TIVO-874695 format. One record per atom (N, C-alpha, C): x, y, z. Coordinates in steps of 0.2 Angstrom, whole numbers, plus 2048, in hexadecimal, padded with zeros to 3 digits. Atoms other than C-alpha are relative to their C-alpha. Example, Ala and Ser with C-alpha at 12.3 -4.5 7.8 and 13.67 -1.06 7.14 Angstrom:
BEGIN
8047FA800 83E7EA827 804806800 7FC7FA7FF 8447FB824 7FC805803 
! end
This chain:
BEGIN
7FF7FB7FE 5CB0B1AFC 7F8800807 8077FF7FD 5BC0B2B09 7FC8057FE 8067FB7FF 5AB0BBB0B 803806804 7FF7FD7FA 5AC0CBB13 7F97FE803 8078017FB 5A10CDB23 7FE807802 8037FC7FE 5950D8B22 7FE804804 8018007FD 5900D7B31 804804805 7FC7FD7FB 59D0DDB3A 8038087FB 7FF7F8805 5A00EDB2C 7FB804804 8037FC7FE 5910F2B32 7FE800807 7FB7FC7FA 5950F1B45 804806802 7FB7F97FF 5A10FEB43 7FF8057FD 8047F7803 595109B38 7FE802805 8057FF7FB 58B108B44 804803806 7FC7FC7F9 59810CB53 8008077FE 7FA7FC801 5A1118B49 7F88077FF 8067F97FF 58C123B46 7FF801807 8017FF7FA 588120B58 806805805 7FB7FB7FF 598129B5B 8018087FF 8027FB805 594137B51 7FB803807 8067FF7FC 584139B5E 7F88027FA 8057FF805 57A13AB4C 7FD7F97FE 803806804 573128B4B 7F98007FE 806803800 56312CB4C 7FE8057F8 8017FD807 56413AB3D 8037FB7FA 7FD807808 56C12BB33 7F97FB801 806804801 55F121B38 7FB8027FD 8047FD801 55412CB31 8008037F9 7FD7FF808 55C130B21 7FE7F97FE 7FE806803 56011DB1F 7F77FF7FF 80A8017FE 54A11CB23 7FF8027FA 8017FC807 547128B15 8017FE7F9 7FE802807 552122B08 7FC7F97FE 800808800 54C10EB0B 7F98027FE 8077FF803 538117B09 8018027FA 8017FD804 53B121AFB 8047FF7F9 7FB803807 54B118AF0 8008097FD 7FF7FC802 54D12CAEC 803805805 7FF7FD7FD 55B137AF4 7FE807802 8037F87FF 554148AF0 7F9800804 8048007FC 545143AFA 7FE800805 7FF8007F9 54E143B09 806805801 7FC7FA7FE 557153B08 800800808 8027FD7F9 54E158B1A 8067FD803 7FD8047FC 558149B20 8057FF800 7FA7FE803 56814BB18 801805804 7FC7F57FE 56A15FB1D 8017FB80A 8018017F8 563156B31 8087FC801 7FB8057FD 57214AB31 8088047FE 7FA7FC803 57E154B27 803806808 8017FD7FC 579162B34 8047FC807 7FF8037F9 57C156B45 8087FD7FF 7F78027FF 58F14FB3D 8058077FF 7FA7FA801 596161B3A 7FD800809 8007FE7FA 58F165B4C 8067FA805 7FA8047FD 59A156B51 8048027FF 7F77FF802 5A915AB49 802804803 7FD7FA7FB 5A716CB50 8027FF806 7FF8007F8 5A7166B60 8057FB800 7F8804801 5B515AB5D 805804801 7F97F9802 5C1168B56 801802807 7FF7FB7FC 5BD171B66 8027FE806 7FA8067FC 5C1163B72 8067FF7FE 7F7803804 5D115FB68 80680A803 7FD7F97FD 5D5173B6A 8017FF807 7FF8017FB 5D2171B7B 8067FC804 7F98047FF 5DF163B7C 8058037FF 7FB7FC804 5EA16EB73 804806805 8027FC7FD 5E917CB7E 803800807 
! end
């Protein structure tokens, strides 16, 4: 069995995050966790990322509904 190529996975992850429009919020969350090593200390960044993600999903749903109409 071959080892998993993590660089490919990272690229796919980065692409997915960029498509959400939340890459800055994700980066802030990752930086906070890297600095603190405690997710509880990053609640603000986590909430900002969740809010951005939710807005993206709402926009995506709105666009899908327009295409159905």
